[in-house]
C-alpha positions in Angstrom: 7.7 113.2 147.1 8.0 116.7 145.6 10.6 119.2 146.8 9.8 122.8 147.4 13.4 124.1 147.7 15.7 124.4 144.6 18.3 121.7 144.0 21.4 121.8 141.9 21.3 119.7 138.7 24.4 117.8 139.8 22.9 116.8 143.1 19.6 115.8 141.4 21.6 113.7 138.9 23.7 112.0 141.6 20.5 111.2 143.6 18.9 109.7 140.4 22.0 107.5 139.8 22.0 106.3 143.4 18.3 105.5 143.2 18.5 103.4 140.0 21.3 100.8 140.3 20.8 99.6 136.7 21.6 103.0 135.3 24.6 103.3 137.7 26.0 100.0 136.4 25.6 101.1 132.8 27.4 104.4 133.4 30.2 102.6 135.3 30.5 100.1 132.4 30.7 102.9 129.9 33.6 104.4 131.8 35.8 101.3 131.5 37.0 101.8 127.9 37.6 105.5 128.6 39.7 104.9 131.6 41.5 101.7 130.3 45.0 103.2 130.4 44.5 104.2 134.0 43.2 100.8 135.0 45.9 98.7 133.4 48.8 101.0 132.8 50.5 102.4 129.7 52.3 99.2 128.6 49.1 97.2 128.2 47.1 100.2 126.9 49.7 100.7 124.2 49.1 97.2 122.8 45.3 97.4 123.2 43.4 97.8 120.0 39.9 98.0 121.5 38.0 97.4 124.8 34.3 96.6 124.9 31.9 95.9 127.8 28.7 94.2 127.1 26.4 92.2 129.4 29.1 91.7 132.0 31.7 90.6 129.5 34.9 92.6 129.1 36.4 92.0 125.7 40.0 93.1 125.2 41.5 93.2 121.7 45.3 93.2 121.7 47.9 93.6 119.0 50.6 91.6 120.8 50.4 87.8 120.8 52.8 87.5 123.8 50.7 90.0 125.8 47.5 88.1 124.8 48.9 85.0 126.4 50.1 86.8 129.5 46.7 88.5 130.0 44.8 85.3 129.3 46.6 83.8 132.3 45.6 86.8 134.4 41.9 87.2 133.4 40.7 86.8 137.0 43.1 89.4 138.3 42.0 91.8 135.6 38.3 91.2 136.4 38.8 91.7 140.1 41.0 94.9 139.6 38.5 96.5 137.2 35.6 95.8 139.4 37.5 97.1 142.4 38.5 100.3 140.6 34.9 100.9 139.3 33.5 100.3 142.7 30.9 97.7 141.9 30.8 94.2 140.4 30.2 94.8 136.7 32.6 92.4 134.9 31.9 88.7 135.3 34.0 87.4 132.4 37.2 88.7 130.6 37.8 87.7 127.0 41.2 88.3 125.4 41.3 88.5 121.6 
Protein backbone atom coordinates (compact mmCIF):
# COMPACT_ATOMS: atom_id res chain seq x y z
CA UNK A 1 0.00 0.00 0.00
CA UNK A 2 1.33 3.39 -0.96
CA UNK A 3 1.36 6.32 1.46
CA UNK A 4 0.33 9.80 0.48
CA UNK A 5 1.55 11.60 3.57
CA UNK A 6 5.26 12.18 4.25
CA UNK A 7 7.02 9.92 6.73
CA UNK A 8 10.30 10.40 8.56
CA UNK A 9 13.16 8.19 7.43
CA UNK A 10 13.68 6.83 10.95
CA UNK A 11 10.05 5.79 11.17
CA UNK A 12 10.21 4.15 7.73
CA UNK A 13 13.42 2.32 8.74
CA UNK A 14 11.89 1.03 11.98
CA UNK A 15 8.80 -0.15 10.12
CA UNK A 16 10.99 -1.96 7.60
CA UNK A 17 12.98 -3.67 10.37
CA UNK A 18 9.79 -4.80 12.13
CA UNK A 19 8.34 -6.16 8.91
CA UNK A 20 11.44 -8.23 8.06
CA UNK A 21 12.49 -10.38 11.04
CA UNK A 22 15.55 -11.80 9.27
CA UNK A 23 17.01 -8.30 8.87
CA UNK A 24 16.18 -7.46 12.49
CA UNK A 25 18.03 -10.59 13.66
CA UNK A 26 21.12 -9.71 11.61
CA UNK A 27 21.19 -6.16 12.93
CA UNK A 28 20.79 -7.38 16.51
CA UNK A 29 23.59 -9.94 16.00
CA UNK A 30 25.86 -7.22 14.63
CA UNK A 31 25.32 -5.18 17.81
CA UNK A 32 26.63 -7.92 20.12
CA UNK A 33 30.38 -7.37 19.50
CA UNK A 34 29.90 -3.59 19.73
CA UNK A 35 28.10 -3.77 23.07
CA UNK A 36 30.13 -6.66 24.52
CA UNK A 37 31.52 -4.63 27.46
CA UNK A 38 28.02 -3.55 28.47
CA UNK A 39 26.71 -7.11 28.20
CA UNK A 40 29.36 -8.86 30.29
CA UNK A 41 31.10 -6.12 32.26
CA UNK A 42 34.54 -4.55 32.17
CA UNK A 43 36.43 -7.46 33.77
CA UNK A 44 35.47 -9.98 31.10
CA UNK A 45 35.69 -7.39 28.31
CA UNK A 46 39.27 -6.58 29.36
CA UNK A 47 40.37 -10.18 28.74
CA UNK A 48 38.33 -10.55 25.55
CA UNK A 49 40.41 -10.54 22.37
CA UNK A 50 37.51 -10.84 19.91
CA UNK A 51 33.78 -11.61 19.76
CA UNK A 52 32.11 -13.02 16.66
CA UNK A 53 28.53 -13.97 15.88
CA UNK A 54 27.83 -16.25 12.94
CA UNK A 55 24.83 -18.50 12.26
CA UNK A 56 23.60 -18.39 15.85
CA UNK A 57 27.05 -19.19 17.28
CA UNK A 58 28.69 -16.68 19.61
CA UNK A 59 32.46 -17.24 19.62
CA UNK A 60 34.42 -15.52 22.38
CA UNK A 61 38.23 -15.33 22.14
CA UNK A 62 39.89 -14.73 25.52
CA UNK A 63 43.45 -14.07 26.67
CA UNK A 64 43.08 -15.56 30.16
CA UNK A 65 43.06 -19.34 30.59
CA UNK A 66 41.40 -19.09 34.00
CA UNK A 67 38.62 -16.92 32.60
CA UNK A 68 38.21 -19.32 29.65
CA UNK A 69 37.51 -22.14 32.10
CA UNK A 70 35.12 -20.03 34.16
CA UNK A 71 33.13 -18.85 31.14
CA UNK A 72 33.12 -22.34 29.65
CA UNK A 73 31.22 -23.49 32.72
CA UNK A 74 28.75 -20.58 32.33
CA UNK A 75 28.06 -20.84 28.58
CA UNK A 76 24.31 -21.30 29.05
CA UNK A 77 24.11 -18.30 31.38
CA UNK A 78 26.00 -16.15 28.85
CA UNK A 79 23.72 -17.31 26.02
CA UNK A 80 20.56 -16.57 27.98
CA UNK A 81 21.85 -13.19 29.17
CA UNK A 82 22.89 -12.03 25.70
CA UNK A 83 19.58 -13.15 24.17
CA UNK A 84 17.65 -11.39 26.92
CA UNK A 85 19.59 -8.13 26.52
CA UNK A 86 19.25 -8.16 22.73
CA UNK A 87 15.54 -8.86 23.03
CA UNK A 88 15.34 -11.93 20.79
CA UNK A 89 16.77 -15.42 20.61
CA UNK A 90 19.79 -15.01 18.36
CA UNK A 91 22.48 -17.05 20.10
CA UNK A 92 22.05 -20.83 20.23
CA UNK A 93 25.61 -21.89 21.04
CA UNK A 94 28.49 -20.18 22.87
CA UNK A 95 32.06 -21.20 22.03
CA UNK A 96 34.95 -20.13 24.27
CA UNK A 97 38.40 -20.03 22.68
